[in-house]
C-alpha positions in Angstrom: -1.7 -11.4 -24.0 1.3 -12.7 -22.1 2.3 -10.5 -19.1 6.0 -9.6 -19.5 6.2 -7.2 -16.5 9.0 -8.1 -14.0 8.1 -5.4 -11.5 4.9 -4.8 -9.5 3.4 -1.4 -10.3 1.7 0.4 -7.5 -0.9 3.1 -7.7 0.8 6.1 -6.2 -0.2 9.7 -6.8 2.2 12.5 -5.9 3.5 15.7 -7.5 6.9 15.3 -9.2 9.2 17.5 -11.1 11.0 16.5 -14.3 14.2 18.5 -15.2 16.1 18.2 -18.5 18.8 20.9 -18.7 17.1 24.2 -18.1 13.7 22.8 -18.8 11.4 22.0 -15.9 8.0 20.3 -16.0 5.4 19.8 -13.2 3.9 16.3 -13.3 1.9 14.0 -11.2 3.0 10.4 -10.6 0.2 7.9 -11.5 2.0 4.7 -10.7 5.5 3.5 -10.1 7.7 0.4 -9.7 11.3 -0.3 -8.8 12.0 0.1 -12.6 9.9 2.9 -13.8 7.1 5.5 -13.5 4.0 6.6 -15.2 3.5 10.4 -15.0 0.9 12.9 -16.1 2.2 16.3 -17.2 0.4 19.4 -16.1 1.5 21.2 -19.3 2.3 19.9 -22.7 5.7 18.2 -22.4 8.7 19.3 -24.5 11.2 16.6 -23.6 14.0 15.4 -25.8 13.5 11.6 -25.8 17.2 11.0 -26.6 18.4 12.5 -23.3 17.8 11.5 -19.7 15.6 13.5 -17.4 16.0 14.0 -13.7 12.8 13.2 -11.6 12.3 14.2 -8.0 9.3 13.8 -5.7 8.7 14.0 -2.0 7.2 11.3 0.1 4.0 12.7 1.8 4.2 13.9 5.4 8.0 13.6 5.4 11.1 15.5 4.3 12.2 12.5 2.2 13.0 13.4 -1.4 13.4 10.7 -4.0 15.6 11.6 -7.0 16.5 9.6 -10.0 17.5 9.8 -13.7 15.2 8.2 -16.2 14.7 7.6 -19.9 11.5 8.5 -21.7 10.1 5.3 -23.1 6.9 6.6 -24.6 4.6 9.7 -24.6 0.9 9.8 -25.3 0.0 13.5 -25.2 0.6 14.4 -21.5 1.1 10.8 -20.3 4.8 9.9 -19.9 6.3 6.5 -19.4 9.8 6.5 -17.9 12.3 3.8 -17.1 14.7 4.4 -14.3 18.3 4.6 -15.6 20.1 5.6 -12.3 19.0 6.1 -8.7 21.1 6.6 -5.7 21.2 4.2 -2.8 19.2 6.3 -0.4 16.4 7.0 -3.0 16.2 3.3 -4.0 15.9 2.4 -0.3 13.0 4.7 0.1 11.4 3.6 -3.1 11.8 -0.1 -2.1 10.1 0.6 1.2 7.3 2.4 -0.5 6.7 -0.5 -2.9 7.1 -3.0 0.0 4.3 -1.3 2.0 2.0 -1.3 -1.0 2.7 -4.7 -2.5 2.3 -6.5 0.8 4.2 -9.6 -0.5 7.8 -9.9 0.8 8.6 -12.9 -1.5 7.5 -11.0 -4.6 9.5 -7.9 -3.5 12.7 -9.9 -3.0 12.3 -11.6 -6.4 11.9 -8.2 -8.0 15.0 -6.9 -6.1 17.0 -9.9 -7.4 15.8 -9.3 -10.9 16.8 -5.6 -10.6 20.3 -6.7 -9.3 20.6 -9.1 -12.3 19.8 -6.2 -14.7 22.6 -4.2 -13.0 25.0 -7.1 -13.5 24.2 -7.1 -17.3 24.9 -3.4 -17.6 28.3 -3.8 -16.0 29.4 -6.5 -18.6 
């Protein structure tokens, strides 16, 4: 099978909250990248896949909260795969640093950031 992934996924486990309207769901991040997240839901999810969700999580031993909007790509029982739709500049900076510390390859990280910027350019067209 050909690897089509453009972003390095890192194993990262932390509690996260998904919010969609009035609905709130406790989850645990299993892994993440600059483009998406894999989450495990504590309870059976009841998410409308046609609407964006807001995701937030704290970096351990800090007061840094990363917030983003994401689209549900797939769900397998309590496993949720999300792609990031929007993330503010402060949150992406912290996420980039988290990935950077775990990937350990500056060249790879810069290539991924360039690819992410190219995706943004396509969305603006």
